[in-house]
Structure formats: C-alpha cells, structure tokens
N, C-alpha and C positions, 0 to 999 in steps of 0.2 A: 542688160546683160554684158555690153559693152563695157559699161563701167565697172562691174565685177571682174571683168577678164583684164581691163587695164590695172585695176589694184592688185590683180594675183601677178600681174608681169611687175609691177613696181616694187612689190615685196621680193619678187625673185632677184631683181636689180640691186636693192639693198641689201639684202642676202650675199649676193657676189661680191659687191663691194665692202661689206663688213669682213668676209672670209678672205679677201684678197690679200691684207698683211700677214695672216696666219700663213697662206700659202707661199707667199715670198720668204718668209722667216723660214719654214720647212723646208724650202727648196736651198736656201744658204746653209742651214744645218748639214742637209744632204750633201752638198757639195765640200764642206769641212770634212764630215766624216767619211766620204768617200776618196779624198785628197786630190780632188779636181780644183779646189780652191780654197787651200787652207786659210786664206786671209779674208775670206768671206763674210765671217761676224769679226773681224777684227782681231785683236792680240788676245782679247778673253772671252771666248765664244760663251761661256754659262753666264757671264754680265751680261752681254749682248742680247741674248735670249730673254732672260728676266725683263730687262731694261724694255724691250721693244713689247713683249707681253702687257706689262703693267702700264706703259704709256698709252696704248691702244684702248687698254679698259678705262683708262681716264679719259680719253677722248671720246670713247663710245659713251660714256657716262654723262659727260656734257652735252653731247649731241641729243642725250634723251633729254635731258632737262630743257634743252633749246625748243623741243616740238612743241610745247605749251605756248610760248611767247611767240611762236613763228605761226602758229595756229591764228592767235588772237590779232597779230597783225595783220596777216594775209587773208583772215576769214575764210578759211579754210579747215572745216572741221575734218576733213578726210586725213589730214596729216596726224591725228591722235591714233589711227590703226597703225602707224608705224612706231608709237612708241614703246610697245610691249616687245615688238621685235628687237629694237636698238637695245633697251635695258637689257633682255637677256643676252645679246653678243656682248655686253659691257661685263656681263656675270662670269659669261663662257671664258672672257681675256683674264680677269681677274683671277679664276679658278686655275687657269692654266698658269699664270704668275706664280701663284702660290704653289703649284704643284711642281714646276719649275725650281724653285728655290727647295723645297723639299727634296726632290731626288736628284737635280745637278748640283746643286750647292751644300746642302747636307748629306748629300750621298749614303740615305737610307738609315741614317743615326736619328730616329725618330724619337729617341729620348731626348735629345739636344734641342728639339721643337720648345717645348716649355721652356728651358734654359734662355734659349733666343728670345722668345716674347716677352720674357721677364726682363731680361738684363739690357735689351737694346730697344729704346724708345721707338724709333723709327718702324721696327718689325711689329711693336705693339700695338702701333697705329694703323698700319698696314693690314694686320692680322684683325682688327676692331671692326676696321672698312669692310673686311671679306666676311666678317661673321654679321655684320649688319646687314649687307646685301642678299645673305642668303634667304631670311624670309621673306624678303621683296620678290626674289625669283620665284620662290616657291608658291606664293600667295598671288602672282601676276594673272592667273586664270579667270575667266568670267565667272566659275563656279565658286571661287574663295571670296571674289567681289561680292556675291549674292549672300554669302555665309556670314561675311564680317560684315556686310552693309555700311555705315557711315565710318565704321572703325577701319575698313580698308583705306580710305583716304588719309586717316590720321596715321595709320602705318605707314603708309609710302610716302609719307613726307619726309620721313626718315632719310631718303635718297640725297636732301641736302647735305645731311651731316655725313653721310657716306663719302660723298663728293668732297666736303672740306676734308676730312681725314685722308682722303687719298691724296689731295694736294700737297697735305703737311707730310705726308710719307713721301711724297715725291721730294718735296724741297729736303727733308732732311737727309735723304739717299745721296743726292747731288753735290751737298754739301758746299761747294765753292761758287761755282757760276750756277745763279739761281734765277737768270732773267726766263728761262722755258716756265719753272712753277709760278715764277709770278705773273705770266701771262696767263696761266690757266686758273691762277687766284682771280685775277682781275675779270677774268671770262666769268668764273663762277659767282663773283661780287654783282655783277651786271644782272645774272640770270636770278639771283635772290630778291636784287633789289626790284627788279620787273616785277617779280612775283608779289612782292610786297606792296608795290604801288597800285598793281591790279585789284588786289583784295581791298585795300583802302578805298580805291576809286568804287569797286561793285558795291562795297558797303554805303559808301557814301550815297551812292545811287538808289540805293535801297532804303535808306533812311528820308531822301528827298521824296521818293516814293510814297512813303507810308505817310509821310506829313502832308503831300497833297491830299491822300486819300481822306486823311481826318478833316482836314478843313473842307472839303467838299461835303462831308458828312455833317459838319456843323451848320 
C-alpha cells in the first residue's frame, strides 16, 4: 500500500514538473497581453511561444527515451511506470507547438498550411515528427498493447525516428547558432547507441546460453 501511494505521489510530482514550463509560459503570455510586462516574451512573443513549446517537446521526448537506460543502469523497473506519462507530455507540448504555429503564426489561414509544409523543409520535418508521434500517443495504453502484441514494440520504436526528425527540425529553425541542437543530437546519439549496445549484449547472452544448453545435452 505504501509503495502504491509513493508511486502516485511520484507521478504527481512528475506531472507538476512537466506542467511547470507551460504554466510559466502562460503567465508570461498573460503579462504581455495585459500590458503588465510587454517584454516578458522578448521582441517577438509569437516566436518565443512557439520556440519554448517545441523545445520542451524535444526535451521531454529525450527524457522519455532515457527512462529505459536509467532503469537498466539503476536496476529500478519502477522507472518504466513513468515512460508513458513523459511520452504523453512530450506529445502534448508538440501538439501545442503545432497549434501555436497554426493559430498565432498563420493566424487562421488554414489553406496556407499545406503550402508551408510542402515548401519549407523545416516545417515538413517538424510536421512529419508530429504525425509519427500521433499514433504512438494513441496506442500508449495497455489495451492497445494487448491488441497489437509484438507489433506494439515495433511501432513504438518509431520514437527514435521522431526524436531524430525533431532534432533536425530544431537544427534548421535556429539556422545560425547550432550549439543547442548539436547538444540534443549528441544526447539522442548516446541514447540510440545505448539501445543498440544493450540489444547486442542481450542477444550475445542469449546465444551463449543456447550454446551452453546444447553442450549440456550432448
């Protein structure tokens, strides 16, 4: 019972931490809108809102990918309980980022969306990342895990492609100073490298176990 209560409390803390950047952004937007502090979001409030939402989507996506390696290193299976939560928050921020672009940047010119997606590569890549993230969010429940079986794991491996597209999108958006996108690209490379190394190690251990079993049977 205590462990269950502790897990609920821990999830509440994670929810609060994930919501904090959005709450801060909302407060700054209110200050700009009310005239209390017109410089709260800098010289270009729309760009600042879009940037912050997209940046936190990428950060939370990378944190989601880091859950499995942390579980393996720390030998704490309970950490996997937070992966879905973090992934859904990443999707929420990505959806808000896309919505802010549609509403604040295009100002309701919906017909322009397809033109922007086709003609601007960084928007094409960003939209592709969001589109691939959508089915992952929709199938994140236990019910969908049961329905899809092994295919669920294959589908959700797309999250690495989503993260790569998100990093590329960010890289093209900043244009000049790519130090921050480079940092996220390096983090993603480490996480992907860890996954590949772990799978190779697990496969090697399984092959060794099979050889030992055959040798004992002979």
